[in-house]
PyMOL Python script that loads the backbone (N, CA, C, O; Angstrom):
from pymol import cmd

cmd.read_pdbstr("""\
ATOM      1  N   MET A   1      -5.426 -47.031  -8.228  1.00  0.00           N
ATOM      2  CA  MET A   1      -5.421 -45.636  -9.090  1.00  0.00           C
ATOM      3  C   MET A   1      -5.618 -44.166  -8.290  1.00  0.00           C
ATOM      4  O   MET A   1      -6.228 -43.962  -7.240  1.00  0.00           O
ATOM      5  N   MET A   2      -5.311 -43.760  -8.654  1.00  0.00           N
ATOM      6  CA  MET A   2      -5.606 -42.273  -8.426  1.00  0.00           C
ATOM      7  C   MET A   2      -7.100 -41.695  -8.839  1.00  0.00           C
ATOM      8  O   MET A   2      -7.756 -41.907  -9.859  1.00  0.00           O
ATOM      9  N   GLU A   3      -7.359 -41.002  -7.843  1.00  0.00           N
ATOM     10  CA  GLU A   3      -8.849 -40.635  -8.071  1.00  0.00           C
ATOM     11  C   GLU A   3      -8.529 -39.285  -9.533  1.00  0.00           C
ATOM     12  O   GLU A   3      -7.514 -38.634  -9.780  1.00  0.00           O
ATOM     13  N   LEU A   4      -9.838 -39.312 -10.198  1.00  0.00           N
ATOM     14  CA  LEU A   4      -9.978 -38.219 -11.311  1.00  0.00           C
ATOM     15  C   LEU A   4     -10.669 -37.277 -10.631  1.00  0.00           C
ATOM     16  O   LEU A   4     -11.600 -37.596  -9.891  1.00  0.00           O
ATOM     17  N   LEU A   5     -10.132 -35.510 -10.880  1.00  0.00           N
ATOM     18  CA  LEU A   5     -10.838 -34.562 -10.767  1.00  0.00           C
ATOM     19  C   LEU A   5     -11.541 -34.479 -11.518  1.00  0.00           C
ATOM     20  O   LEU A   5     -11.455 -35.224 -12.494  1.00  0.00           O
ATOM     21  N   PRO A   6     -13.068 -33.070 -11.366  1.00  0.00           N
ATOM     22  CA  PRO A   6     -13.420 -33.157 -12.323  1.00  0.00           C
ATOM     23  C   PRO A   6     -13.102 -32.315 -13.318  1.00  0.00           C
ATOM     24  O   PRO A   6     -12.499 -31.404 -12.750  1.00  0.00           O
ATOM     25  N   CYS A   7     -13.160 -32.022 -14.736  1.00  0.00           N
ATOM     26  CA  CYS A   7     -13.039 -32.102 -15.906  1.00  0.00           C
ATOM     27  C   CYS A   7     -12.411 -29.311 -15.723  1.00  0.00           C
ATOM     28  O   CYS A   7     -12.981 -28.278 -15.369  1.00  0.00           O
ATOM     29  N   ARG A   8     -11.793 -29.504 -15.972  1.00  0.00           N
ATOM     30  CA  ARG A   8     -11.454 -27.931 -15.918  1.00  0.00           C
ATOM     31  C   ARG A   8     -11.679 -26.828 -16.684  1.00  0.00           C
ATOM     32  O   ARG A   8     -11.587 -25.634 -16.397  1.00  0.00           O
ATOM     33  N   VAL A   9     -12.026 -27.446 -17.820  1.00  0.00           N
ATOM     34  CA  VAL A   9     -12.737 -26.813 -18.671  1.00  0.00           C
ATOM     35  C   VAL A   9     -13.800 -26.320 -18.756  1.00  0.00           C
ATOM     36  O   VAL A   9     -14.078 -25.138 -18.959  1.00  0.00           O
ATOM     37  N   CYS A  10     -14.951 -27.828 -18.497  1.00  0.00           N
ATOM     38  CA  CYS A  10     -16.778 -27.669 -18.410  1.00  0.00           C
ATOM     39  C   CYS A  10     -16.706 -28.235 -16.765  1.00  0.00           C
ATOM     40  O   CYS A  10     -17.876 -28.407 -16.423  1.00  0.00           O
ATOM     41  N   HIS A  11     -16.019 -28.494 -15.924  1.00  0.00           N
ATOM     42  CA  HIS A  11     -16.148 -28.630 -14.759  1.00  0.00           C
ATOM     43  C   HIS A  11     -17.437 -29.908 -14.268  1.00  0.00           C
ATOM     44  O   HIS A  11     -18.046 -30.070 -13.211  1.00  0.00           O
ATOM     45  N   GLU A  12     -17.461 -30.514 -15.347  1.00  0.00           N
ATOM     46  CA  GLU A  12     -18.164 -31.814 -15.270  1.00  0.00           C
ATOM     47  C   GLU A  12     -17.110 -32.840 -14.366  1.00  0.00           C
ATOM     48  O   GLU A  12     -15.962 -32.642 -13.969  1.00  0.00           O
ATOM     49  N   ASP A  13     -17.732 -33.645 -14.271  1.00  0.00           N
ATOM     50  CA  ASP A  13     -17.311 -35.373 -13.582  1.00  0.00           C
ATOM     51  C   ASP A  13     -17.572 -36.076 -13.942  1.00  0.00           C
ATOM     52  O   ASP A  13     -18.427 -36.833 -13.482  1.00  0.00           O
ATOM     53  N   CYS A  14     -16.812 -36.239 -15.232  1.00  0.00           N
ATOM     54  CA  CYS A  14     -17.430 -37.213 -15.867  1.00  0.00           C
ATOM     55  C   CYS A  14     -15.920 -37.845 -16.955  1.00  0.00           C
ATOM     56  O   CYS A  14     -15.894 -38.342 -18.081  1.00  0.00           O
ATOM     57  N   ALA A  15     -14.897 -37.540 -16.022  1.00  0.00           N
ATOM     58  CA  ALA A  15     -13.461 -38.275 -16.820  1.00  0.00           C
ATOM     59  C   ALA A  15     -12.727 -39.936 -16.775  1.00  0.00           C
ATOM     60  O   ALA A  15     -12.495 -40.651 -15.801  1.00  0.00           O
ATOM     61  N   TYR A  16     -12.597 -40.067 -17.583  1.00  0.00           N
ATOM     62  CA  TYR A  16     -11.803 -41.676 -17.241  1.00  0.00           C
ATOM     63  C   TYR A  16     -10.940 -41.751 -18.394  1.00  0.00           C
ATOM     64  O   TYR A  16     -10.847 -41.200 -19.492  1.00  0.00           O
ATOM     65  N   VAL A  17     -10.211 -42.839 -17.581  1.00  0.00           N
ATOM     66  CA  VAL A  17      -9.111 -43.258 -18.256  1.00  0.00           C
ATOM     67  C   VAL A  17      -9.111 -43.954 -20.209  1.00  0.00           C
ATOM     68  O   VAL A  17     -10.244 -43.970 -20.690  1.00  0.00           O
ATOM     69  N   GLU A  18      -8.489 -44.225 -20.731  1.00  0.00           N
ATOM     70  CA  GLU A  18      -8.872 -44.413 -22.207  1.00  0.00           C
ATOM     71  C   GLU A  18      -7.931 -45.242 -22.652  1.00  0.00           C
ATOM     72  O   GLU A  18      -6.819 -44.726 -22.536  1.00  0.00           O
ATOM     73  N   THR A  19      -7.908 -46.328 -23.119  1.00  0.00           N
ATOM     74  CA  THR A  19      -6.189 -47.401 -23.765  1.00  0.00           C
ATOM     75  C   THR A  19      -6.522 -47.234 -24.610  1.00  0.00           C
ATOM     76  O   THR A  19      -7.744 -47.367 -24.672  1.00  0.00           O
ATOM     77  N   GLU A  20      -5.814 -46.823 -25.945  1.00  0.00           N
ATOM     78  CA  GLU A  20      -5.548 -46.498 -27.009  1.00  0.00           C
ATOM     79  C   GLU A  20      -4.714 -47.570 -27.739  1.00  0.00           C
ATOM     80  O   GLU A  20      -3.591 -47.797 -27.291  1.00  0.00           O
ATOM     81  N   GLY A  21      -5.239 -48.396 -29.045  1.00  0.00           N
ATOM     82  CA  GLY A  21      -4.155 -50.283 -29.064  1.00  0.00           C
ATOM     83  C   GLY A  21      -2.965 -50.110 -28.687  1.00  0.00           C
ATOM     84  O   GLY A  21      -1.930 -49.618 -29.137  1.00  0.00           O
ATOM     85  N   ASP A  22      -3.532 -50.919 -27.211  1.00  0.00           N
ATOM     86  CA  ASP A  22      -2.851 -51.375 -26.455  1.00  0.00           C
ATOM     87  C   ASP A  22      -0.844 -50.902 -26.704  1.00  0.00           C
ATOM     88  O   ASP A  22       0.168 -51.601 -26.676  1.00  0.00           O
ATOM     89  N   TRP A  23      -1.064 -49.491 -26.916  1.00  0.00           N
ATOM     90  CA  TRP A  23       0.053 -48.479 -26.325  1.00  0.00           C
ATOM     91  C   TRP A  23       0.548 -47.408 -25.681  1.00  0.00           C
ATOM     92  O   TRP A  23       1.530 -47.110 -25.001  1.00  0.00           O
ATOM     93  N   CYS A  24      -0.378 -46.949 -26.080  1.00  0.00           N
ATOM     94  CA  CYS A  24      -0.877 -45.629 -25.063  1.00  0.00           C
ATOM     95  C   CYS A  24      -2.167 -45.792 -23.792  1.00  0.00           C
ATOM     96  O   CYS A  24      -2.727 -46.855 -23.523  1.00  0.00           O
ATOM     97  N   VAL A  25      -2.409 -44.613 -23.208  1.00  0.00           N
ATOM     98  CA  VAL A  25      -3.509 -44.419 -22.293  1.00  0.00           C
ATOM     99  C   VAL A  25      -3.510 -43.123 -22.267  1.00  0.00           C
ATOM    100  O   VAL A  25      -2.435 -42.532 -22.370  1.00  0.00           O
ATOM    101  N   TYR A  26      -5.064 -42.211 -22.081  1.00  0.00           N
ATOM    102  CA  TYR A  26      -5.072 -40.970 -21.925  1.00  0.00           C
ATOM    103  C   TYR A  26      -6.297 -40.449 -20.977  1.00  0.00           C
ATOM    104  O   TYR A  26      -6.935 -41.360 -20.450  1.00  0.00           O
ATOM    105  N   VAL A  27      -6.570 -39.588 -20.787  1.00  0.00           N
ATOM    106  CA  VAL A  27      -7.774 -39.632 -20.010  1.00  0.00           C
ATOM    107  C   VAL A  27      -8.697 -38.252 -20.617  1.00  0.00           C
ATOM    108  O   VAL A  27      -8.394 -37.060 -20.563  1.00  0.00           O
ATOM    109  N   THR A  28      -9.501 -38.681 -21.002  1.00  0.00           N
ATOM    110  CA  THR A  28     -10.717 -37.705 -21.579  1.00  0.00           C
ATOM    111  C   THR A  28     -11.789 -37.574 -20.634  1.00  0.00           C
ATOM    112  O   THR A  28     -12.046 -38.237 -19.628  1.00  0.00           O
ATOM    113  N   CYS A  29     -12.451 -36.438 -21.235  1.00  0.00           N
ATOM    114  CA  CYS A  29     -13.674 -36.201 -20.899  1.00  0.00           C
ATOM    115  C   CYS A  29     -15.197 -36.200 -21.473  1.00  0.00           C
ATOM    116  O   CYS A  29     -15.422 -35.378 -22.361  1.00  0.00           O
ATOM    117  N   GLY A  30     -16.064 -36.884 -21.131  1.00  0.00           N
ATOM    118  CA  GLY A  30     -16.941 -37.930 -21.276  1.00  0.00           C
ATOM    119  C   GLY A  30     -18.310 -36.778 -22.161  1.00  0.00           C
ATOM    120  O   GLY A  30     -19.247 -37.022 -22.921  1.00  0.00           O
ATOM    121  N   ASN A  31     -17.707 -35.421 -21.493  1.00  0.00           N
ATOM    122  CA  ASN A  31     -18.739 -34.169 -21.878  1.00  0.00           C
ATOM    123  C   ASN A  31     -18.175 -33.234 -22.987  1.00  0.00           C
ATOM    124  O   ASN A  31     -18.622 -33.161 -24.132  1.00  0.00           O
ATOM    125  N   CYS A  32     -17.198 -32.578 -22.514  1.00  0.00           N
ATOM    126  CA  CYS A  32     -16.712 -31.794 -23.881  1.00  0.00           C
ATOM    127  C   CYS A  32     -15.380 -32.334 -24.527  1.00  0.00           C
ATOM    128  O   CYS A  32     -14.737 -31.632 -25.308  1.00  0.00           O
ATOM    129  N   GLY A  33     -15.048 -33.413 -24.228  1.00  0.00           N
ATOM    130  CA  GLY A  33     -13.929 -33.666 -24.956  1.00  0.00           C
ATOM    131  C   GLY A  33     -12.635 -33.710 -24.994  1.00  0.00           C
ATOM    132  O   GLY A  33     -11.935 -34.211 -25.874  1.00  0.00           O
ATOM    133  N   SER A  34     -12.163 -32.939 -23.593  1.00  0.00           N
ATOM    134  CA  SER A  34     -10.716 -32.579 -23.174  1.00  0.00           C
ATOM    135  C   SER A  34     -10.045 -33.778 -23.381  1.00  0.00           C
ATOM    136  O   SER A  34     -10.646 -34.842 -23.523  1.00  0.00           O
ATOM    137  N   GLN A  35      -8.634 -33.654 -23.412  1.00  0.00           N
ATOM    138  CA  GLN A  35      -7.942 -35.234 -22.986  1.00  0.00           C
ATOM    139  C   GLN A  35      -6.442 -34.703 -22.746  1.00  0.00           C
ATOM    140  O   GLN A  35      -5.881 -33.721 -23.232  1.00  0.00           O
ATOM    141  N   THR A  36      -6.097 -35.423 -22.071  1.00  0.00           N
ATOM    142  CA  THR A  36      -4.221 -35.010 -22.095  1.00  0.00           C
ATOM    143  C   THR A  36      -3.518 -35.795 -23.307  1.00  0.00           C
ATOM    144  O   THR A  36      -4.092 -36.570 -24.072  1.00  0.00           O
ATOM    145  N   ALA A  37      -2.652 -35.569 -23.320  1.00  0.00           N
ATOM    146  CA  ALA A  37      -1.833 -36.575 -23.995  1.00  0.00           C
ATOM    147  C   ALA A  37      -1.314 -37.582 -24.187  1.00  0.00           C
ATOM    148  O   ALA A  37      -0.910 -38.173 -23.186  1.00  0.00           O
ATOM    149  N   PHE A  38      -1.156 -38.045 -25.167  1.00  0.00           N
ATOM    150  CA  PHE A  38      -1.418 -39.683 -24.956  1.00  0.00           C
ATOM    151  C   PHE A  38       0.452 -40.316 -24.247  1.00  0.00           C
ATOM    152  O   PHE A  38       1.581 -39.902 -24.509  1.00  0.00           O
ATOM    153  N   CYS A  39       0.173 -40.953 -23.718  1.00  0.00           N
ATOM    154  CA  CYS A  39       1.081 -41.753 -22.122  1.00  0.00           C
ATOM    155  C   CYS A  39       1.190 -42.879 -23.164  1.00  0.00           C
ATOM    156  O   CYS A  39       0.244 -43.568 -23.544  1.00  0.00           O
ATOM    157  N   ALA A  40       2.305 -42.966 -23.524  1.00  0.00           N
ATOM    158  CA  ALA A  40       3.077 -44.122 -23.889  1.00  0.00           C
ATOM    159  C   ALA A  40       3.665 -45.464 -22.917  1.00  0.00           C
ATOM    160  O   ALA A  40       4.303 -45.374 -21.868  1.00  0.00           O
ATOM    161  N   TYR A  41       3.380 -46.280 -23.382  1.00  0.00           N
ATOM    162  CA  TYR A  41       4.272 -47.794 -22.781  1.00  0.00           C
ATOM    163  C   TYR A  41       4.296 -49.035 -23.202  1.00  0.00           C
ATOM    164  O   TYR A  41       3.323 -49.394 -23.866  1.00  0.00           O
ATOM    165  N   ASN A  42       5.097 -49.759 -23.011  1.00  0.00           N
ATOM    166  CA  ASN A  42       5.372 -51.115 -23.858  1.00  0.00           C
ATOM    167  C   ASN A  42       4.634 -52.465 -22.830  1.00  0.00           C
ATOM    168  O   ASN A  42       3.892 -53.238 -23.436  1.00  0.00           O
ATOM    169  N   ASN A  43       4.784 -52.629 -21.809  1.00  0.00           N
ATOM    170  CA  ASN A  43       4.414 -54.039 -21.108  1.00  0.00           C
ATOM    171  C   ASN A  43       3.297 -53.518 -19.950  1.00  0.00           C
ATOM    172  O   ASN A  43       2.984 -52.328 -19.957  1.00  0.00           O
ATOM    173  N   GLU A  44       2.828 -54.244 -19.164  1.00  0.00           N
ATOM    174  CA  GLU A  44       1.918 -53.935 -18.047  1.00  0.00           C
ATOM    175  C   GLU A  44       2.471 -53.102 -17.147  1.00  0.00           C
ATOM    176  O   GLU A  44       1.874 -52.046 -16.936  1.00  0.00           O
ATOM    177  N   LYS A  45       3.859 -53.408 -16.338  1.00  0.00           N
ATOM    178  CA  LYS A  45       3.713 -52.661 -15.092  1.00  0.00           C
ATOM    179  C   LYS A  45       4.018 -51.267 -15.944  1.00  0.00           C
ATOM    180  O   LYS A  45       3.469 -50.378 -15.294  1.00  0.00           O
ATOM    181  N   GLU A  46       4.766 -50.584 -17.321  1.00  0.00           N
ATOM    182  CA  GLU A  46       5.139 -49.130 -17.568  1.00  0.00           C
ATOM    183  C   GLU A  46       3.108 -49.019 -18.314  1.00  0.00           C
ATOM    184  O   GLU A  46       3.001 -47.998 -18.993  1.00  0.00           O
ATOM    185  N   LYS A  47       1.989 -49.697 -18.259  1.00  0.00           N
ATOM    186  CA  LYS A  47       1.293 -49.055 -19.013  1.00  0.00           C
ATOM    187  C   LYS A  47       0.412 -48.968 -17.321  1.00  0.00           C
ATOM    188  O   LYS A  47      -0.783 -48.713 -17.469  1.00  0.00           O
ATOM    189  N   GLU A  48       0.720 -49.092 -16.266  1.00  0.00           N
ATOM    190  CA  GLU A  48       0.281 -48.716 -14.825  1.00  0.00           C
ATOM    191  C   GLU A  48       0.880 -47.187 -14.336  1.00  0.00           C
ATOM    192  O   GLU A  48       0.317 -46.255 -13.763  1.00  0.00           O
ATOM    193  N   GLU A  49       2.569 -47.397 -14.930  1.00  0.00           N
ATOM    194  CA  GLU A  49       3.057 -45.949 -14.467  1.00  0.00           C
ATOM    195  C   GLU A  49       2.682 -44.946 -15.744  1.00  0.00           C
ATOM    196  O   GLU A  49       2.804 -43.730 -15.597  1.00  0.00           O
ATOM    197  N   ALA A  50       2.300 -45.415 -16.788  1.00  0.00           N
ATOM    198  CA  ALA A  50       1.376 -44.633 -17.863  1.00  0.00           C
ATOM    199  C   ALA A  50      -0.089 -44.059 -17.201  1.00  0.00           C
ATOM    200  O   ALA A  50      -0.378 -42.866 -17.099  1.00  0.00           O
ATOM    201  N   GLU A  51      -0.764 -44.969 -16.863  1.00  0.00           N
ATOM    202  CA  GLU A  51      -1.963 -44.183 -16.698  1.00  0.00           C
ATOM    203  C   GLU A  51      -2.022 -43.389 -14.977  1.00  0.00           C
ATOM    204  O   GLU A  51      -2.984 -42.681 -14.678  1.00  0.00           O
ATOM    205  N   GLU A  52      -0.955 -43.622 -14.058  1.00  0.00           N
ATOM    206  CA  GLU A  52      -0.561 -42.734 -13.139  1.00  0.00           C
ATOM    207  C   GLU A  52      -0.641 -41.637 -13.496  1.00  0.00           C
ATOM    208  O   GLU A  52      -1.325 -40.734 -13.014  1.00  0.00           O
ATOM    209  N   LYS A  53       0.416 -41.605 -14.835  1.00  0.00           N
ATOM    210  CA  LYS A  53       1.034 -40.306 -15.276  1.00  0.00           C
ATOM    211  C   LYS A  53      -0.151 -39.424 -15.920  1.00  0.00           C
ATOM    212  O   LYS A  53      -0.247 -38.220 -15.682  1.00  0.00           O
ATOM    213  N   ALA A  54      -1.168 -40.219 -16.873  1.00  0.00           N
ATOM    214  CA  ALA A  54      -2.168 -39.301 -17.265  1.00  0.00           C
ATOM    215  C   ALA A  54      -3.613 -38.518 -15.891  1.00  0.00           C
ATOM    216  O   ALA A  54      -4.371 -37.549 -15.871  1.00  0.00           O
ATOM    217  N   ILE A  55      -3.277 -39.686 -14.977  1.00  0.00           N
ATOM    218  CA  ILE A  55      -4.394 -38.945 -14.420  1.00  0.00           C
ATOM    219  C   ILE A  55      -3.280 -37.524 -13.689  1.00  0.00           C
ATOM    220  O   ILE A  55      -3.855 -36.443 -13.557  1.00  0.00           O
ATOM    221  N   MET A  56      -2.076 -37.583 -13.347  1.00  0.00           N
ATOM    222  CA  MET A  56      -1.957 -36.474 -12.824  1.00  0.00           C
ATOM    223  C   MET A  56      -1.935 -35.209 -13.722  1.00  0.00           C
ATOM    224  O   MET A  56      -2.536 -34.154 -13.521  1.00  0.00           O
ATOM    225  N   LEU A  57      -0.857 -35.634 -15.082  1.00  0.00           N
ATOM    226  CA  LEU A  57      -1.571 -34.448 -16.035  1.00  0.00           C
ATOM    227  C   LEU A  57      -3.080 -33.949 -15.895  1.00  0.00           C
ATOM    228  O   LEU A  57      -3.215 -32.730 -15.787  1.00  0.00           O
ATOM    229  N   TRP A  58      -4.203 -34.716 -15.884  1.00  0.00           N
ATOM    230  CA  TRP A  58      -5.474 -34.710 -15.727  1.00  0.00           C
ATOM    231  C   TRP A  58      -5.951 -33.709 -14.111  1.00  0.00           C
ATOM    232  O   TRP A  58      -6.697 -32.738 -13.987  1.00  0.00           O
ATOM    233  N   ASN A  59      -5.259 -34.363 -13.239  1.00  0.00           N
ATOM    234  CA  ASN A  59      -5.424 -33.452 -12.448  1.00  0.00           C
ATOM    235  C   ASN A  59      -4.554 -31.728 -12.358  1.00  0.00           C
ATOM    236  O   ASN A  59      -5.003 -30.658 -11.946  1.00  0.00           O
ATOM    237  N   MET A  60      -3.599 -31.967 -12.758  1.00  0.00           N
ATOM    238  CA  MET A  60      -2.843 -31.047 -12.951  1.00  0.00           C
ATOM    239  C   MET A  60      -3.721 -29.565 -14.205  1.00  0.00           C
ATOM    240  O   MET A  60      -3.669 -28.339 -14.112  1.00  0.00           O
ATOM    241  N   GLY A  61      -4.420 -30.463 -15.231  1.00  0.00           N
ATOM    242  CA  GLY A  61      -5.152 -29.333 -15.318  1.00  0.00           C
ATOM    243  C   GLY A  61      -4.485 -28.967 -17.080  1.00  0.00           C
ATOM    244  O   GLY A  61      -4.739 -28.012 -17.814  1.00  0.00           O
ATOM    245  N   LYS A  62      -3.704 -29.996 -17.273  1.00  0.00           N
ATOM    246  CA  LYS A  62      -2.821 -29.888 -18.037  1.00  0.00           C
ATOM    247  C   LYS A  62      -3.455 -30.954 -19.447  1.00  0.00           C
ATOM    248  O   LYS A  62      -3.031 -32.098 -19.604  1.00  0.00           O
ATOM    249  N   VAL A  63      -4.337 -30.426 -20.216  1.00  0.00           N
ATOM    250  CA  VAL A  63      -5.528 -30.751 -21.110  1.00  0.00           C
ATOM    251  C   VAL A  63      -5.190 -30.014 -22.628  1.00  0.00           C
ATOM    252  O   VAL A  63      -4.412 -29.076 -22.802  1.00  0.00           O
ATOM    253  N   ILE A  64      -5.890 -30.617 -23.521  1.00  0.00           N
ATOM    254  CA  ILE A  64      -6.406 -30.162 -24.589  1.00  0.00           C
ATOM    255  C   ILE A  64      -7.457 -30.031 -25.092  1.00  0.00           C
ATOM    256  O   ILE A  64      -8.181 -30.981 -25.387  1.00  0.00           O
ATOM    257  N   ALA A  65      -7.756 -28.733 -25.297  1.00  0.00           N
ATOM    258  CA  ALA A  65      -9.767 -28.520 -25.199  1.00  0.00           C
ATOM    259  C   ALA A  65      -9.948 -27.838 -26.921  1.00  0.00           C
ATOM    260  O   ALA A  65      -9.370 -26.850 -27.374  1.00  0.00           O
ATOM    261  N   GLU A  66     -10.726 -28.551 -27.475  1.00  0.00           N
ATOM    262  CA  GLU A  66     -10.967 -27.688 -28.413  1.00  0.00           C
ATOM    263  C   GLU A  66     -12.238 -26.682 -27.878  1.00  0.00           C
ATOM    264  O   GLU A  66     -13.274 -26.974 -27.280  1.00  0.00           O
ATOM    265  N   ARG A  67     -11.748 -25.472 -28.315  1.00  0.00           N
ATOM    266  CA  ARG A  67     -12.653 -24.288 -27.839  1.00  0.00           C
ATOM    267  C   ARG A  67     -12.788 -23.106 -28.707  1.00  0.00           C
ATOM    268  O   ARG A  67     -12.070 -23.368 -29.673  1.00  0.00           O
ATOM    269  N   ARG A  68     -13.182 -22.243 -28.842  1.00  0.00           N
ATOM    270  CA  ARG A  68     -13.272 -21.980 -30.297  1.00  0.00           C
ATOM    271  C   ARG A  68     -12.109 -20.547 -30.294  1.00  0.00           C
ATOM    272  O   ARG A  68     -12.214 -19.644 -29.464  1.00  0.00           O
ATOM    273  N   GLY A  69     -11.318 -20.567 -31.090  1.00  0.00           N
ATOM    274  CA  GLY A  69     -10.220 -20.196 -31.352  1.00  0.00           C
ATOM    275  C   GLY A  69      -8.880 -20.732 -31.032  1.00  0.00           C
ATOM    276  O   GLY A  69      -7.931 -19.967 -30.860  1.00  0.00           O
ATOM    277  N   GLU A  70      -8.754 -22.112 -30.938  1.00  0.00           N
ATOM    278  CA  GLU A  70      -8.059 -23.273 -30.644  1.00  0.00           C
ATOM    279  C   GLU A  70      -7.282 -23.552 -31.906  1.00  0.00           C
ATOM    280  O   GLU A  70      -6.547 -24.537 -31.973  1.00  0.00           O
TER     281      GLU A  70
END
""", "prot")
cmd.dss("prot")
cmd.show_as("cartoon", "prot")
cmd.util.cbc("prot")
cmd.orient("prot")
């Protein structure tokens, strides 16, 4: 699995990969709550690919953040 970079919003190093209901994965920050979009999957092979995609999105800074004015 790829390494998670620190959060681009709060700059803390507390991001983790989370699974939602056995159909998708995403990366979220344990400090500020920023997260990537959900990456859906149908089986274990697709789950691994979805995890890599979510991590790639996180490391690129493609996150949803709840900040003032958003």
